C-alpha positions in Angstrom: 5.4 -73.7 50.6 1.8 -76.1 50.0 0.1 -75.7 46.8 -2.5 -73.6 49.1 -0.3 -71.2 49.7 1.3 -70.9 46.3 -1.9 -70.4 44.9 -2.9 -67.5 47.4 0.3 -65.9 46.9 -0.4 -66.0 42.8 -3.6 -64.7 42.9 -2.4 -61.9 45.4 0.1 -61.1 43.4 -1.8 -60.6 40.2 -4.6 -58.7 42.4 -1.9 -56.3 43.4 -0.1 -56.3 39.8 3.2 -57.8 40.7 2.5 -60.2 38.1 0.3 -60.1 34.8 -3.1 -61.9 34.5 -1.6 -63.7 31.9 1.4 -65.3 33.7 -1.7 -66.7 36.2 -3.6 -68.2 33.6 -0.6 -69.9 32.5 0.5 -70.7 36.3 -2.9 -72.4 36.8 -3.3 -74.1 33.4 0.0 -75.7 34.6 -1.2 -76.9 38.0 -4.6 -77.7 37.6 -3.5 -81.1 38.5 -2.4 -80.1 42.2 -5.9 -78.5 42.4 -7.5 -81.6 41.9 -5.1 -83.3 44.5 -5.8 -80.8 46.8 -9.5 -81.5 46.9 -10.2 -78.2 49.2 -13.2 -76.3 48.3 -11.9 -73.1 49.4 -9.1 -73.5 46.9 -11.8 -74.8 44.2 -13.8 -71.7 44.9 -10.7 -69.3 44.4 -9.2 -71.0 41.8 -12.9 -71.0 39.5 -13.4 -67.3 40.2 -9.8 -66.8 39.2 -10.5 -68.6 35.9 -13.6 -67.0 35.3 -12.3 -63.4 35.6 -9.2 -64.4 33.3 -11.8 -65.8 30.8 -13.6 -62.7 30.8 -10.5 -60.4 30.5 -9.7 -62.4 27.3 -13.0 -61.9 26.1 -13.2 -58.3 26.3 -15.9 -58.5 29.2 -13.5 -57.0 31.8 -10.3 -54.5 32.2 -7.2 -55.9 34.1 -8.2 -53.1 36.7 -11.6 -54.7 37.0 -10.0 -58.5 37.4 -7.8 -56.9 39.8 -10.4 -55.4 42.2 -12.2 -59.0 42.0 -9.3 -60.8 42.6 -8.4 -59.1 45.9 -12.0 -59.3 46.8 -12.0 -63.0 45.9 -9.1 -63.6 48.5 -11.0 -61.3 51.3 -13.8 -64.1 50.9 -11.5 -67.4 51.6 -9.4 -68.3 54.5 -5.7 -67.3 54.2 -3.7 -70.3 54.4 -1.4 -71.0 57.3 2.4 -70.7 56.7 3.8 -73.8 57.7 
């Protein structure tokens, strides 16, 4: 599985409630180097949006339900990675 596919699936899982926002946050933190290496504007935008939403959740500015809804909306705005 490519990094793009993995990122998309992780964000989708968080949006659906299969994983918690904190699990997604930890995964993003652990894979920031892969994001830098990918040099893909869609991935950057998606990851940055996810990080922002997670920070807002951590700071009490959003609820988990808000974050999930916004993640779903973000996923709809990006191109779905092709499975190879």
